[in-house]
N, C-alpha and C positions, 0 to 999 in steps of 0.2 A: 447362777443359771438364768434367773429372770433378767439380770442386767445384760447378759449376752443376747437373749432373745430381743430385748428392747433395742439394743444397739443394731442388731441385724435388721429389724423392722425399720428403724430410722434410716439405715443405709439404703434399703430398698426404696423408701419414700424419696430420699435425696436423688437416687438414680432415676426414678420415674420423672421427678420434677426437672432434672437436667435434660432428659430426653425430650420432654415437652418444650423446654426452652430452645433446644437445638432444632427441633422441627419447626418452631415458630420463626427462628432466624433463617432457616433454609427457605421457608415459604416467602418471607419478606424479601430475601435476596432475589428470588424468582420474580416477584412483582416488580422490583426495582430494575431487573434486567430487561423485562418487557417494556418498561417505560423509557429506558435510556435510548435516545435517538442514535442510530448508527452514524458514526463519523467517518467521512471519506478523507482523501488526501487534501491537504490545505492548498487551495488554488491561489496563486498570486496574480496580480494585474500586469506584471512585467512579462516581456518576451512575446513570442507568437500567441495569438488568440485562438482559443478552441474553435474549430470550424473553419480555420483559414489554413492555406498552404504554408508549410514551414520553409525556411531558407534551404536551398539545395546546395549542399557543401561537399566538395571533393576533398577527402582527407587521406592521411596515411596512418594505418594502424600501428600498433606497437611492434608488430612483427615485420613491418616494412611494406605491407601490402596496401593496395588502393582500396578505399572505402568511401562510398557515397551515402550521405545521410539526407533524406528528403527526395522528392521526385517520385516518378512512377517506379514501383517495384512489384515483384510477384507476390509479396506478402507484407504484412505490417511489421513495424519495428517498435520495440520498447527500448527507448533511450534512458539509460540509468547512469546518473551522475553520482560519483562516489569518490572516496579517498581512502588510501591504505590506513590512514590514522583514525578513520571514523569507525568506532565499534558497531554502531547501528547499521552502517553500510555492510559490514561483514556479516552481521546476523541476518540481514535481509536477502543476501545474495541467493541462497538456496530457494527462497520463496519467489524471487524475481525470475530465476531460470525455470523453476517448476511451473509457475503460473503461465508464463509465455509459451512453454512447450505444450501445455494442456489445451491451448486454443486450437480451433479448427478453421484454417490450417494453422500450424504452429507459427508463432511470431519470432522474428529474429531479435535477439538481445544484443544491443551495442552498449558496452560499458565506456563511460567517458570521464576524463579527469584532466589534470595538467600537473606539471612538476617534473621531478627528476626521473628520467626513464629507467635508471637502474633500480630505484626504489619500487617502481611499478612492475618491472619484470620480476623482481623478488616476490612481490605480492601475488602476481599471476601464478608463479610456481607454487607458492604456499597454499593458495586457494584452489589449485587445479583448474585454472581458467584458460588453459592453452587453446581450447577450441572456440572460445568466445571472442568476438571482435572487441578490441580494446584500443581506444584512441586517446591521445594526449593532445588536446587542442584548446587553447584559451579562446579562440575564435568561436568555437562551438558553445562554450559556456557563456560567452558574451551574447551570442545570438539568441540564447534561451533565457538570458538574464538570470542565471542561477546564482543566488546569494547564499543559500544554505544547503547543506546536505543532510541525508540523501534526497535526491530530486529525480523524478521520472517524468518522461513525456511519451505518450502513446500516439504513434503516427500510423495512419492506415496506408494501404498499398498505393493510394493516389498522392501520397505526400501531404495529406491533410492531418492536422493535429486534432485528435479526438479527445484527449484528456491529458492533464498535467497536474503537477503539485508536489509538495513535500510529502515524503512517505516515510514514516517512522515506525510503522507496524505492518504486519501481514495484511490486516484489514484495509490499510491505506492503499497498498499495492493492488489488492483485489478490487478496490473501489473504482480504480481507473478502468478496468475491463468492464465492470458493471455499468459505469457511466457511458461507455461506448455502446454497450448493448441497449441501454435505455435511450440513446440518442440525445443525451444531455451533456452539459459542460462538466458537471460534477454531481455527486450524490446529493450534496446540499442543495443545489439548484432543483433537483427533482423533488426533494422533500419540501422545499419552499413552495413549489407548485402544487403539491398534493395537500399541504397542510390546510388551506382554506376549505377544500372539499371535505377533508376528514372532519374538520371542526363543524362544518355545516351538517354533515351526517350525524355527528354526535349531538348537536343541538336539536336536530329533528327527532332523534331517538328519545330525547328527554322531554320533548313537548308533550 
């Protein structure tokens, strides 16, 4: 009987200790999360520069219709370069469409790629993208110097590039819109500007 009581006490002590360890880990994860700098889309030096007008291109979409990328438009455009064989591209498509639609006014999404039209039509059907403009154009990819996928470019209604970069996560996609709202080329540029001020405030507080 005594052995059973002792074992129960030991189990409760072990459980309390385990709970304390878990709480400590949760707290530490929270601290680390606050210290991690938010990462935006990876901006490259190639292609059109942020703040400049993009090339105005008249293209033909996958359905045979005429499509113009660049120039004056009623609303902005999110140009998303992808490939049917790119798993990350597929996983990001819902985020791309949802984020563009949530803007005021909603932005037009143009999906861009190149290759076999039959493969891309199959991809459009599988993903339910029949209502989304989809172009196959090596000229478009060359104009934006797209070397890796998925890649996105945010163009305003005046045909000016507001943000661009490699987008591998939902946060990367959203960072393009945030950069446009902040009036900066990228989130990293914004953080680089703010860092000296934040460090000065921190040093002043420690003085």
